[in-house]
N, C-alpha and C positions, 0 to 999 in steps of 0.2 A: 141800284147798284148795291151787295150787301154788307156790311162793315164790321171791321175787324173787330171793335169794340163789345159788337154783340156775342156773346158766350150758348153757347150752343153743348148742354150734359147731355150723350148718345148715355141712354141703362138697355144694352141689346143684350141679352146671355148668347147669339148666336155670333162669332167672331168671327167671322168674314162677314153677315153684315153690318160687321158695328161698326169695323175698318174700312167697310163699301157706302156708308154714311157720310164718318168722320174723314175723305178721302176726298170723299164730295162733293162735300159743306165746305175744310176748308179753303179746295180750290175755289173757292167760285167766296172765299172772302170772310170768312165765318172763323170763329174760334173756338176750335172743337174741342174736345174732350169723351172718353167712352169706357165704358166704365158697365162691369158688368154681370150685376144683380143688383137690387134693390137695394143689399146693407149696405154693396159700398155707392150707390145713391145720393145715401142718406147722411155718407158720412163727407164723402164728396159735399155738398152742398153741404152741409155745418161748415167747411171748410174757404167755401164760394160759392155765391149764390150766380146761379146762372139764371141772364135775358128768357132763355126756353128751353124746357128740356122735351125730350123725343124721347119717350115710353112708353115699352113690351110691358104686355099686361105676367103673362109664363115665363117665368121665371124661377130659376131656384134663391135658397136663403128667403130671400124677401120678395116676394110678389112686386108687379108692379098697381095693383090695389092697395100696399099698403104704402108706396109707396104716394102715390093717389092722397092717399089720407091725409098722411103726414108734410104737403103741399101744399092744401089747402085752405088757402087765406094764407098764403104767403109773395100773395105775389107775382108770385113767376107761373109764365103764358108752360099749358102740355100741353103738347101730344101726344094722345096714346097711338101708336103701331103696334098692329097683333096681330095675329090669325083669327080669331074673335070676326066674330060677324055676324051676333043673334044680335034683335036692336037693345033688347035687357041687360048689354056690354054695355053696348053706346051708349045709351042713355046712363047708366049709373057715369059711366065714362067724365060723362058731361058735371052729372050731376054732382060727382065731385071736384069736380072746375075743368077738369080738362077743356081747351076748347076745342076744337080737335078730332076721328076716329078716322088713324088711318088701318086700314085693311094692306098689307105690304105685298101680300101677290096682283092689287086692282093696282098699287103706284110704281118708278121709274128714279131711277137715282135723280133723276135730272125732276117728276113730275114735286118732289119733294125738295126741291133747293125753292123754284119756284112758290111753296105753298108757305115754306116757313120764311120766305125773303117777305109774302106777304106779311102773316104772319103777325113779323115785327116789324110791321109798318104802320104797326092801325093803334 
């Protein structure tokens, strides 16, 4: 069972998807906050570190690649969730410290909750 003390930051510029993820994860017992671009993510993480960041790559202002670079070595688990599906994108994200790389169109909200729960147990 997830622990409300596990804080998840959703970084996703598609607001309906961010809100759906936020609702599903909070119903599963996580503390959740959404931001809608990379600059907001860096600002938020500077104020309140999360246990896990669910990070889109293609966003306005500051993209997910810049957020990944900023997060690298800070001890925060990151899962990339993107529509990018090229092997070089997956490899680059993992080299920058991502725990995993999920293609949005391949997962249901329930799958995402299960996968996040497993990652936070590691």
